[in-house]
PAKEBA-976670 format. One record per residue (C-alpha): residue in three letters; x, y, z. Coordinates in Angstrom, 1 decimal, always signed. Layout:
<nodes>
+-----+--------+--------+--------+
!  aa !     xx !     yy !     zz !
+-----+--------+--------+--------+
! ALA !      X !      Y !      Z !
...
+-----+--------+--------+--------+
</nodes>
This chain:
<nodes>
+-----+--------+--------+--------+
!  aa !     xx !     yy !     zz !
+-----+--------+--------+--------+
! UNK ! +113.3 !  +83.5 ! +114.3 !
! UNK ! +114.8 !  +83.2 ! +117.8 !
! UNK ! +113.4 !  +85.9 ! +120.0 !
! UNK ! +115.4 !  +88.1 ! +122.3 !
! UNK ! +114.3 !  +87.4 ! +125.9 !
! UNK ! +113.1 !  +91.0 ! +126.2 !
! UNK ! +110.8 !  +90.5 ! +123.2 !
! UNK ! +109.5 !  +87.2 ! +124.7 !
! UNK ! +108.8 !  +89.0 ! +128.0 !
! UNK ! +106.9 !  +91.8 ! +126.2 !
! UNK ! +104.9 !  +89.2 ! +124.2 !
! UNK ! +104.0 !  +87.4 ! +127.5 !
! UNK ! +102.9 !  +90.7 ! +129.0 !
! UNK ! +100.7 !  +91.4 ! +126.0 !
! UNK !  +99.2 !  +87.9 ! +126.0 !
! UNK !  +98.4 !  +88.2 ! +129.7 !
! UNK !  +96.9 !  +91.7 ! +129.4 !
! UNK !  +94.6 !  +91.1 ! +126.4 !
! UNK !  +93.2 !  +88.0 ! +124.7 !
! UNK !  +93.7 !  +89.0 ! +121.1 !
! UNK !  +96.2 !  +91.9 ! +120.9 !
! UNK !  +99.3 !  +89.8 ! +120.3 !
! UNK !  +97.6 !  +88.2 ! +117.2 !
! UNK !  +97.5 !  +91.6 ! +115.6 !
! UNK ! +101.3 !  +92.0 ! +115.6 !
! UNK ! +103.5 !  +91.0 ! +112.7 !
! UNK ! +106.4 !  +88.6 ! +113.0 !
! UNK ! +108.8 !  +91.6 ! +113.4 !
! UNK ! +106.3 !  +93.2 ! +115.8 !
! UNK ! +106.5 !  +90.2 ! +118.0 !
! UNK ! +110.3 !  +90.2 ! +117.8 !
! UNK ! +110.7 !  +93.9 ! +118.7 !
! UNK ! +111.8 !  +95.0 ! +122.1 !
! UNK ! +113.4 !  +98.0 ! +123.8 !
! UNK ! +117.0 !  +97.3 ! +124.8 !
! UNK ! +118.2 !  +97.6 ! +128.3 !
! UNK ! +121.8 !  +98.3 ! +127.6 !
! UNK ! +123.4 ! +101.7 ! +127.3 !
! UNK ! +120.1 ! +103.6 ! +127.3 !
! UNK ! +118.8 ! +102.0 ! +130.5 !
! UNK ! +122.1 ! +102.4 ! +132.3 !
! UNK ! +122.3 ! +106.0 ! +131.2 !
! UNK ! +118.8 ! +106.7 ! +132.5 !
! UNK ! +119.7 ! +105.1 ! +135.8 !
! UNK ! +122.9 ! +107.2 ! +136.0 !
! UNK ! +120.9 ! +110.4 ! +135.2 !
! UNK ! +119.0 ! +110.0 ! +138.5 !
! UNK ! +121.6 ! +108.3 ! +140.7 !
! UNK ! +125.1 ! +109.4 ! +139.6 !
! UNK ! +125.5 ! +112.3 ! +142.0 !
! UNK ! +129.3 ! +112.6 ! +141.4 !
! UNK ! +130.2 ! +111.8 ! +137.8 !
! UNK ! +128.1 ! +110.7 ! +134.9 !
! UNK ! +130.3 ! +109.0 ! +132.3 !
! UNK ! +127.6 ! +107.0 ! +130.5 !
! UNK ! +126.0 ! +108.6 ! +127.4 !
! UNK ! +127.8 ! +109.5 ! +124.2 !
! UNK ! +127.6 ! +113.3 ! +124.2 !
! UNK ! +130.2 ! +115.8 ! +125.3 !
! UNK ! +129.6 ! +118.1 ! +128.2 !
! UNK ! +131.1 ! +121.4 ! +129.4 !
! UNK ! +130.4 ! +122.9 ! +132.7 !
! UNK ! +126.8 ! +122.1 ! +133.7 !
! UNK ! +125.4 ! +121.4 ! +130.3 !
! UNK ! +126.0 ! +119.9 ! +126.8 !
! UNK ! +129.0 ! +121.2 ! +124.9 !
! UNK ! +127.9 ! +123.3 ! +122.0 !
! UNK ! +129.1 ! +125.9 ! +119.5 !
! UNK ! +128.1 ! +129.6 ! +119.8 !
! UNK ! +127.7 ! +129.7 ! +116.0 !
! UNK ! +124.9 ! +127.1 ! +116.4 !
! UNK ! +123.4 ! +128.5 ! +119.6 !
! UNK ! +123.1 ! +131.9 ! +118.0 !
! UNK ! +120.0 ! +130.6 ! +116.1 !
! UNK ! +118.2 ! +129.3 ! +119.2 !
! UNK ! +117.0 ! +132.3 ! +121.2 !
! UNK ! +114.4 ! +130.8 ! +123.5 !
! UNK ! +115.7 ! +127.2 ! +124.0 !
! UNK ! +118.1 ! +126.2 ! +126.7 !
! UNK ! +121.1 ! +124.1 ! +125.5 !
! UNK ! +119.6 ! +121.2 ! +127.4 !
! UNK ! +116.5 ! +121.4 ! +125.2 !
! UNK ! +118.6 ! +121.3 ! +122.0 !
! UNK ! +121.7 ! +119.2 ! +122.0 !
! UNK ! +121.2 ! +116.0 ! +124.0 !
! UNK ! +119.7 ! +112.9 ! +122.6 !
! UNK ! +115.9 ! +112.7 ! +123.1 !
! UNK ! +114.5 ! +109.4 ! +124.5 !
! UNK ! +113.5 ! +106.9 ! +121.8 !
! UNK ! +109.9 ! +107.1 ! +123.2 !
! UNK ! +110.0 ! +110.9 ! +122.8 !
! UNK ! +110.2 ! +113.7 ! +125.3 !
! UNK ! +107.9 ! +112.8 ! +128.3 !
! UNK ! +106.5 ! +116.3 ! +128.4 !
! UNK ! +105.6 ! +116.3 ! +124.7 !
! UNK ! +104.0 ! +112.8 ! +124.9 !
! UNK ! +101.8 ! +114.0 ! +127.8 !
! UNK ! +100.9 ! +117.2 ! +126.1 !
! UNK ! +100.0 ! +115.5 ! +122.8 !
! UNK !  +97.9 ! +112.9 ! +124.7 !
! UNK !  +96.0 ! +115.7 ! +126.5 !
! UNK !  +95.4 ! +117.4 ! +123.1 !
! UNK !  +94.1 ! +114.1 ! +121.7 !
! UNK !  +91.8 ! +113.6 ! +124.7 !
! UNK !  +90.4 ! +117.1 ! +124.2 !
! UNK !  +89.6 ! +116.4 ! +120.6 !
! UNK !  +87.9 ! +113.1 ! +121.3 !
! UNK !  +85.2 ! +113.4 ! +123.9 !
! UNK !  +83.6 ! +110.2 ! +122.6 !
! UNK !  +86.6 ! +108.3 ! +123.9 !
! UNK !  +86.0 ! +109.3 ! +127.5 !
! UNK !  +86.6 ! +106.4 ! +129.8 !
! UNK !  +88.5 ! +104.4 ! +127.1 !
! UNK !  +92.2 ! +103.9 ! +127.9 !
! UNK !  +94.7 ! +104.0 ! +125.1 !
! UNK !  +98.5 ! +104.2 ! +124.9 !
! UNK ! +100.7 ! +107.2 ! +125.5 !
! UNK ! +101.8 ! +108.5 ! +122.1 !
! UNK ! +105.3 ! +107.4 ! +121.0 !
! UNK ! +107.2 ! +110.1 ! +119.0 !
! UNK ! +108.3 ! +109.4 ! +115.5 !
! UNK ! +110.0 ! +111.4 ! +112.8 !
! UNK ! +106.7 ! +112.7 ! +111.4 !
! UNK ! +104.0 ! +110.7 ! +109.7 !
! UNK ! +105.9 ! +108.8 ! +107.0 !
! UNK ! +108.3 ! +107.4 ! +109.6 !
! UNK ! +105.3 ! +106.6 ! +111.9 !
! UNK ! +103.6 ! +104.7 ! +109.1 !
! UNK ! +106.8 ! +102.8 ! +108.5 !
! UNK ! +107.1 ! +101.9 ! +112.2 !
! UNK ! +103.4 ! +100.8 ! +112.2 !
! UNK ! +104.2 !  +98.6 ! +109.2 !
! UNK ! +107.0 !  +96.9 ! +111.2 !
! UNK ! +104.6 !  +96.4 ! +114.1 !
! UNK ! +101.6 !  +94.9 ! +112.3 !
! UNK ! +102.3 !  +94.0 ! +108.6 !
! UNK ! +103.9 !  +90.8 ! +107.3 !
! UNK ! +104.7 !  +90.0 ! +103.7 !
! UNK ! +101.5 !  +89.0 ! +102.0 !
! UNK !  +99.1 !  +90.7 ! +104.5 !
! UNK !  +96.3 !  +92.6 ! +102.8 !
! UNK !  +96.2 !  +96.3 ! +103.3 !
! UNK !  +92.8 !  +97.7 ! +102.3 !
! UNK !  +92.6 ! +101.2 ! +101.0 !
! UNK !  +90.3 ! +103.4 !  +98.9 !
! UNK !  +91.3 ! +103.9 !  +95.3 !
! UNK !  +92.0 ! +107.5 !  +96.0 !
! UNK !  +95.1 ! +107.2 !  +98.2 !
! UNK !  +98.5 ! +108.7 !  +99.0 !
! UNK ! +101.1 ! +107.0 !  +96.9 !
! UNK ! +103.6 ! +106.7 !  +99.7 !
! UNK ! +101.4 ! +103.9 ! +101.2 !
! UNK ! +102.4 ! +101.6 !  +98.3 !
! UNK ! +106.1 ! +102.3 !  +98.8 !
! UNK ! +106.0 ! +102.1 ! +102.6 !
! UNK ! +103.9 !  +99.0 ! +102.9 !
! UNK ! +103.7 !  +97.4 !  +99.5 !
! UNK ! +107.4 !  +97.6 !  +98.4 !
! UNK ! +109.1 !  +97.7 ! +101.8 !
! UNK ! +106.9 !  +95.4 ! +103.8 !
! UNK ! +105.6 !  +93.2 ! +101.0 !
! UNK ! +102.0 !  +93.8 ! +101.7 !
! UNK !  +99.3 !  +93.2 !  +99.1 !
! UNK !  +97.6 !  +96.5 !  +98.5 !
! UNK !  +93.9 !  +96.1 !  +97.7 !
! UNK !  +91.6 !  +99.0 !  +96.9 !
! UNK !  +87.9 !  +99.7 !  +96.8 !
! UNK !  +86.0 ! +102.5 !  +95.0 !
! UNK !  +86.1 ! +105.5 !  +97.4 !
! UNK !  +83.0 ! +107.2 !  +96.1 !
! UNK !  +79.8 ! +106.2 !  +94.5 !
! UNK !  +79.4 ! +106.6 !  +90.8 !
! UNK !  +78.0 ! +110.1 !  +91.0 !
! UNK !  +81.0 ! +111.2 !  +93.1 !
! UNK !  +78.6 ! +112.5 !  +95.8 !
! UNK !  +79.3 ! +110.4 !  +98.9 !
! UNK !  +81.6 ! +107.7 ! +100.5 !
! UNK !  +80.9 ! +104.3 !  +99.0 !
! UNK !  +79.9 ! +102.4 ! +102.1 !
! UNK !  +78.6 !  +99.5 ! +100.0 !
! UNK !  +81.9 !  +99.0 !  +98.3 !
! UNK !  +83.8 !  +99.3 ! +101.6 !
! UNK !  +81.5 !  +96.8 ! +103.2 !
! UNK !  +81.8 !  +94.4 ! +100.3 !
! UNK !  +85.6 !  +94.7 ! +100.2 !
! UNK !  +85.8 !  +93.9 ! +103.9 !
! UNK !  +83.5 !  +90.9 ! +103.5 !
! UNK !  +85.8 !  +89.5 ! +100.9 !
! UNK !  +88.8 !  +89.5 ! +103.2 !
! UNK !  +89.2 !  +86.0 ! +104.6 !
! UNK !  +92.8 !  +85.9 ! +105.7 !
! UNK !  +94.1 !  +85.7 ! +109.2 !
! UNK !  +94.3 !  +89.5 ! +109.5 !
! UNK !  +93.3 !  +92.6 ! +107.4 !
! UNK !  +94.9 !  +96.0 ! +107.7 !
! UNK !  +92.4 !  +98.8 ! +106.9 !
! UNK !  +93.6 ! +102.4 ! +106.4 !
! UNK !  +91.4 ! +105.4 ! +107.0 !
! UNK !  +93.0 ! +108.7 ! +105.9 !
! UNK !  +90.6 ! +111.5 ! +106.8 !
! UNK !  +90.8 ! +114.2 ! +105.7 !
! UNK !  +91.9 ! +112.4 ! +102.6 !
! UNK !  +94.9 ! +113.0 ! +100.5 !
! UNK !  +94.4 ! +113.6 !  +97.5 !
! UNK !  +90.7 ! +114.4 !  +97.4 !
! UNK !  +90.2 ! +116.6 ! +100.5 !
! UNK !  +87.2 ! +114.5 ! +101.5 !
! UNK !  +86.2 ! +114.0 ! +105.2 !
! UNK !  +83.1 ! +112.0 ! +106.2 !
! UNK !  +80.0 ! +113.5 ! +107.6 !
! UNK !  +78.8 ! +112.5 ! +111.1 !
! UNK !  +76.5 ! +109.9 ! +109.5 !
! UNK !  +79.1 ! +108.6 ! +107.1 !
! UNK !  +81.7 ! +108.3 ! +110.0 !
! UNK !  +79.2 ! +106.4 ! +112.1 !
! UNK !  +78.5 ! +104.0 ! +109.2 !
! UNK !  +82.2 ! +103.4 ! +108.7 !
! UNK !  +82.7 ! +102.7 ! +112.4 !
! UNK !  +79.7 ! +100.4 ! +112.5 !
! UNK !  +80.9 !  +98.5 ! +109.4 !
! UNK !  +84.3 !  +97.9 ! +111.0 !
! UNK !  +82.8 !  +96.9 ! +114.3 !
! UNK !  +80.5 !  +94.4 ! +112.6 !
! UNK !  +83.4 !  +92.9 ! +110.7 !
! UNK !  +85.4 !  +92.5 ! +113.9 !
! UNK !  +82.3 !  +91.0 ! +115.7 !
! UNK !  +82.0 !  +88.4 ! +112.8 !
! UNK !  +85.4 !  +87.1 ! +113.7 !
! UNK !  +87.7 !  +89.1 ! +111.4 !
! UNK !  +90.9 !  +90.3 ! +113.0 !
! UNK !  +91.4 !  +93.9 ! +112.0 !
! UNK !  +94.1 !  +96.5 ! +112.3 !
! UNK !  +92.7 !  +99.9 ! +111.5 !
! UNK !  +95.3 ! +102.6 ! +110.9 !
! UNK !  +93.9 ! +106.1 ! +111.2 !
! UNK !  +96.1 ! +108.4 ! +109.2 !
! UNK !  +95.0 ! +111.7 ! +110.8 !
! UNK !  +97.6 ! +113.9 ! +109.2 !
! UNK !  +95.2 ! +116.7 ! +108.5 !
! UNK !  +93.1 ! +116.4 ! +111.7 !
! UNK !  +91.2 ! +119.5 ! +112.7 !
! UNK !  +91.0 ! +121.0 ! +109.2 !
! UNK !  +87.3 ! +120.7 ! +108.6 !
! UNK !  +85.5 ! +123.3 ! +106.5 !
! UNK !  +81.8 ! +122.4 ! +106.6 !
! UNK !  +79.2 ! +122.0 ! +109.3 !
! UNK !  +78.4 ! +118.4 ! +108.4 !
! UNK !  +81.9 ! +117.0 ! +109.0 !
! UNK !  +82.6 ! +114.7 ! +111.9 !
! UNK !  +85.0 ! +116.7 ! +113.9 !
! UNK !  +86.2 ! +113.9 ! +116.1 !
! UNK !  +88.8 ! +111.4 ! +114.8 !
! UNK !  +87.3 ! +108.0 ! +114.1 !
! UNK !  +89.9 ! +106.6 ! +116.5 !
! UNK !  +87.7 ! +107.8 ! +119.3 !
! UNK !  +85.2 ! +105.1 ! +118.5 !
! UNK !  +87.4 ! +102.5 ! +116.9 !
! UNK !  +89.7 ! +102.3 ! +120.0 !
! UNK !  +86.8 ! +100.9 ! +121.9 !
! UNK !  +85.0 !  +99.1 ! +119.1 !
! UNK !  +85.8 !  +95.4 ! +119.6 !
! UNK !  +88.6 !  +93.1 ! +121.0 !
! UNK !  +89.3 !  +91.9 ! +117.4 !
! UNK !  +90.0 !  +95.5 ! +116.2 !
! UNK !  +93.3 !  +97.1 ! +117.1 !
! UNK !  +93.1 ! +100.9 ! +116.2 !
! UNK !  +96.3 ! +102.8 ! +115.6 !
! UNK !  +96.3 ! +106.6 ! +115.4 !
! UNK !  +99.0 ! +108.2 ! +113.4 !
! UNK !  +99.1 ! +112.0 ! +113.7 !
! UNK ! +101.5 ! +114.8 ! +114.3 !
! UNK ! +102.5 ! +118.5 ! +114.3 !
! UNK ! +103.5 ! +118.4 ! +110.6 !
! UNK ! +100.2 ! +119.8 ! +109.2 !
! UNK !  +98.3 ! +120.5 ! +112.5 !
! UNK ! +100.9 ! +122.9 ! +113.8 !
! UNK ! +102.2 ! +123.9 ! +110.4 !
! UNK ! +105.7 ! +122.6 ! +111.2 !
! UNK ! +106.4 ! +120.5 ! +108.1 !
! UNK ! +110.2 ! +120.6 ! +108.3 !
! UNK ! +110.4 ! +119.9 ! +112.0 !
! UNK ! +109.3 ! +116.3 ! +111.5 !
! UNK ! +107.4 ! +115.3 ! +114.7 !
! UNK ! +104.7 ! +112.7 ! +114.6 !
! UNK ! +103.0 ! +110.3 ! +117.0 !
! UNK ! +101.8 ! +106.7 ! +117.2 !
! UNK !  +98.9 ! +105.8 ! +119.6 !
! UNK !  +97.2 ! +102.4 ! +120.1 !
! UNK !  +93.7 ! +101.6 ! +121.3 !
! UNK !  +91.7 !  +98.4 ! +121.6 !
! UNK !  +88.6 !  +97.4 ! +123.6 !
! UNK !  +89.7 !  +96.0 ! +126.9 !
! UNK !  +93.2 !  +97.5 ! +126.6 !
! UNK !  +95.0 !  +98.5 ! +129.8 !
! UNK !  +98.2 ! +100.2 ! +130.9 !
! UNK ! +100.1 !  +96.9 ! +131.0 !
! UNK !  +99.2 !  +96.2 ! +127.4 !
! UNK !  +99.9 !  +99.7 ! +126.2 !
! UNK ! +103.3 ! +100.0 ! +127.9 !
! UNK ! +104.4 !  +96.8 ! +126.2 !
! UNK ! +103.3 !  +98.1 ! +122.8 !
! UNK ! +105.0 ! +101.4 ! +123.5 !
! UNK ! +108.3 !  +99.6 ! +124.3 !
! UNK ! +108.1 !  +97.6 ! +121.0 !
! UNK ! +107.3 ! +100.8 ! +119.1 !
! UNK ! +110.2 ! +102.6 ! +120.8 !
! UNK ! +112.4 !  +99.6 ! +119.9 !
! UNK ! +111.6 ! +100.1 ! +116.2 !
! UNK ! +112.5 ! +103.8 ! +116.5 !
! UNK ! +115.7 ! +103.0 ! +118.3 !
! UNK ! +116.6 ! +100.4 ! +115.7 !
! UNK ! +116.0 ! +102.8 ! +112.7 !
! UNK ! +116.7 ! +106.5 ! +113.6 !
! UNK ! +117.5 ! +106.1 ! +117.3 !
! UNK ! +115.4 ! +109.1 ! +118.3 !
! UNK ! +113.7 ! +112.2 ! +117.0 !
! UNK ! +115.2 ! +115.6 ! +116.9 !
! UNK ! +115.5 ! +117.1 ! +120.4 !
! UNK ! +115.0 ! +120.8 ! +119.4 !
! UNK ! +112.0 ! +119.9 ! +117.2 !
! UNK ! +110.3 ! +118.1 ! +120.1 !
! UNK ! +111.2 ! +120.9 ! +122.5 !
! UNK ! +109.7 ! +123.5 ! +120.2 !
! UNK ! +106.4 ! +121.6 ! +119.8 !
! UNK ! +106.2 ! +120.9 ! +123.5 !
! UNK ! +106.6 ! +124.6 ! +124.3 !
! UNK ! +104.2 ! +125.6 ! +121.6 !
! UNK ! +101.5 ! +123.3 ! +123.0 !
! UNK ! +101.9 ! +124.8 ! +126.4 !
! UNK ! +101.6 ! +128.3 ! +125.0 !
! UNK !  +98.0 ! +129.7 ! +125.6 !
! UNK !  +98.2 ! +131.4 ! +122.1 !
! UNK !  +98.7 ! +128.0 ! +120.3 !
! UNK !  +95.0 ! +127.1 ! +119.9 !
! UNK !  +93.8 ! +130.5 ! +118.8 !
! UNK !  +96.7 ! +130.9 ! +116.4 !
! UNK !  +96.1 ! +127.5 ! +115.0 !
! UNK !  +92.4 ! +128.3 ! +114.6 !
! UNK !  +93.3 ! +131.5 ! +112.8 !
! UNK !  +95.3 ! +129.6 ! +110.2 !
! UNK !  +92.6 ! +127.0 ! +109.7 !
! UNK !  +90.2 ! +129.9 ! +109.1 !
! UNK !  +92.4 ! +131.1 ! +106.3 !
! UNK !  +92.3 ! +127.7 ! +104.7 !
! UNK !  +88.5 ! +127.6 ! +105.2 !
! UNK !  +88.2 ! +130.9 ! +103.2 !
! UNK !  +90.3 ! +129.4 ! +100.4 !
! UNK !  +88.1 ! +126.2 ! +100.5 !
! UNK !  +85.0 ! +128.4 ! +100.0 !
! UNK !  +86.6 ! +130.2 !  +97.1 !
! UNK !  +87.7 ! +127.0 !  +95.5 !
! UNK !  +84.2 ! +125.5 !  +95.9 !
! UNK !  +82.7 ! +128.6 !  +94.2 !
! UNK !  +85.2 ! +128.4 !  +91.3 !
! UNK !  +85.0 ! +124.6 !  +90.8 !
! UNK !  +81.2 ! +124.5 !  +90.7 !
! UNK !  +80.8 ! +127.6 !  +88.5 !
! UNK !  +78.4 ! +126.4 !  +85.7 !
! UNK !  +80.8 ! +127.8 !  +83.0 !
! UNK !  +83.2 ! +124.9 !  +83.8 !
! UNK !  +80.6 ! +122.1 !  +83.7 !
! UNK !  +82.1 ! +120.8 !  +80.5 !
! UNK !  +85.6 ! +120.7 !  +81.9 !
! UNK !  +85.5 ! +118.5 !  +85.1 !
! UNK !  +83.7 ! +116.8 !  +87.8 !
! UNK !  +85.0 ! +117.5 !  +91.3 !
! UNK !  +85.5 ! +114.7 !  +93.9 !
! UNK !  +83.9 ! +115.5 !  +97.2 !
! UNK !  +86.1 ! +117.8 !  +99.2 !
! UNK !  +85.5 ! +119.6 ! +102.5 !
! UNK !  +88.7 ! +119.4 ! +104.5 !
! UNK !  +92.5 ! +119.4 ! +104.5 !
! UNK !  +94.8 ! +120.9 ! +101.9 !
! UNK !  +93.6 ! +119.4 !  +98.6 !
! UNK !  +90.9 ! +118.9 !  +96.2 !
! UNK !  +90.8 ! +116.7 !  +93.1 !
! UNK !  +89.2 ! +117.2 !  +89.7 !
! UNK !  +88.1 ! +114.4 !  +87.3 !
! UNK !  +88.8 ! +116.0 !  +84.0 !
! UNK !  +86.4 ! +115.4 !  +81.1 !
! UNK !  +87.9 ! +113.7 !  +78.1 !
! UNK !  +91.4 ! +114.9 !  +78.9 !
! UNK !  +94.4 ! +113.1 !  +80.3 !
! UNK !  +95.6 ! +114.6 !  +83.6 !
! UNK !  +99.3 ! +114.4 !  +82.7 !
! UNK !  +98.7 ! +116.2 !  +79.4 !
! UNK !  +96.8 ! +118.9 !  +81.3 !
! UNK !  +99.5 ! +119.1 !  +83.9 !
! UNK ! +102.2 ! +119.7 !  +81.3 !
! UNK ! +100.0 ! +122.2 !  +79.4 !
! UNK !  +99.4 ! +124.1 !  +82.6 !
! UNK ! +103.1 ! +124.4 !  +83.2 !
! UNK ! +104.1 ! +125.2 !  +79.6 !
! UNK ! +101.3 ! +127.7 !  +78.7 !
! UNK ! +100.3 ! +129.0 !  +82.1 !
! UNK ! +103.1 ! +128.5 !  +84.5 !
! UNK ! +100.7 ! +126.7 !  +86.9 !
! UNK ! +101.8 ! +123.6 !  +88.9 !
! UNK !  +99.4 ! +120.8 !  +89.7 !
! UNK !  +99.7 ! +117.1 !  +90.3 !
! UNK !  +98.5 ! +114.5 !  +87.8 !
! UNK !  +97.3 ! +111.3 !  +89.6 !
! UNK !  +96.7 ! +109.1 !  +86.6 !
! UNK !  +93.8 ! +108.9 !  +84.2 !
! UNK !  +91.9 ! +112.2 !  +84.3 !
! UNK !  +92.5 ! +113.0 !  +88.0 !
! UNK !  +94.2 ! +116.3 !  +88.7 !
! UNK !  +95.1 ! +117.3 !  +92.3 !
! UNK !  +95.1 ! +121.0 !  +93.3 !
! UNK !  +96.6 ! +122.1 !  +96.6 !
! UNK !  +94.6 ! +125.1 !  +97.5 !
! UNK !  +96.5 ! +125.3 ! +100.8 !
! UNK !  +99.3 ! +127.1 !  +98.8 !
! UNK !  +97.0 ! +129.4 !  +96.8 !
! UNK !  +96.2 ! +132.9 !  +98.0 !
! UNK !  +92.6 ! +133.8 !  +98.0 !
! UNK !  +92.9 ! +136.2 !  +95.1 !
! UNK !  +94.7 ! +133.6 !  +93.0 !
! UNK !  +92.1 ! +130.9 !  +93.2 !
! UNK !  +89.6 ! +132.0 !  +90.5 !
! UNK !  +92.3 ! +132.6 !  +88.0 !
! UNK !  +93.9 ! +129.2 !  +88.7 !
! UNK !  +90.8 ! +127.3 !  +87.9 !
! UNK !  +90.1 ! +129.5 !  +84.9 !
! UNK !  +93.5 ! +128.4 !  +83.6 !
! UNK !  +92.9 ! +124.8 !  +84.3 !
! UNK !  +89.6 ! +125.0 !  +82.3 !
! UNK !  +91.5 ! +126.7 !  +79.5 !
! UNK !  +94.0 ! +123.8 !  +79.4 !
! UNK !  +91.2 ! +121.3 !  +79.3 !
! UNK !  +89.5 ! +123.0 !  +76.4 !
! UNK !  +92.7 ! +123.6 !  +74.6 !
! UNK !  +93.7 ! +119.9 !  +74.8 !
! UNK !  +90.3 ! +118.7 !  +73.8 !
! UNK !  +90.3 ! +121.0 !  +70.7 !
! UNK !  +93.8 ! +119.9 !  +69.6 !
+-----+--------+--------+--------+
</nodes>
């Protein structure tokens, strides 16, 4: 592949800024660049065209963007300039700075470590796709737990041609993270590069590591990098902040991984989707960290990432970014967010009480769960798909069958008073199917 001179320039910058970072990028990652054409010229004109600005492809009227009153009617607290123009492919500067400040506040362990300014994506699925372009080549190994979000297979396996390998997420008793299986799976990887995915809190199980488990995971990855393995660790932090027990590690593992070793490139994928309860607004972020990283390196990675955004969706919704930026600046944001997490914590406690009720011991074994939106049951002697259909047909209850005997329940959308009845109905379906 013949590289654009801008891509070659960025690659040179990365190589000069860090001894190993460039080796973590894919073929496409090395080819990506942020174009200087219309966008750069428009940015120049925005600051220097004091008479007329005839550069960017929007229509203006008076001092602002042309718009329809029928549309503006539904935006009460946003100025037209915060709604209608194109956003930068990197994301709104104010939003990027606000999200970076939020990340820093959540990761005191990362104090003194430099990492990139977040680049805005169209929520987490798009962010994971962009990350795939940046670091995954066809045939690369992506290492995941066997309890995983199915979209990883589509995004990286089907679309990027990666080889998806899994390891047993939990020990045989379903009591703790299987650090032995994780370590063994890492030891077996002998290719030029391995991509490891950490999704905590986990979808579908709702598991989040304790402080001791998190430290063991970080140490295992650090040791692997120190042994000479080149690692890209993708931290899918979609449900960050939704921790429901005292033992949970409340800092994202990115805080330690971003400074773990020069052979380990950590990539944090997060967003307002779940954290700010704005699922349909579609605003997510990509952040890079590596031991020895500096501003020169990270600016080059940001430009390549923004180039991927530019080449796929151009940019992320301006009103969605404006809303989240304003919300983050609102002093009520954190207490309101905490209040909603407290509601989810109450539901978690009610689910835990129902799931571990001795009367249901014959029906299921629960996977570890202490965070996020979900929990997962391993049904005893019953196929999960059969149970799902029976729950719909006889009880009008919707759940997700994951294959085998695994049934996912999203307690995030169950009211407190519905939880006990929901699990009683699941138990009834299990017993009904077993008896038939």
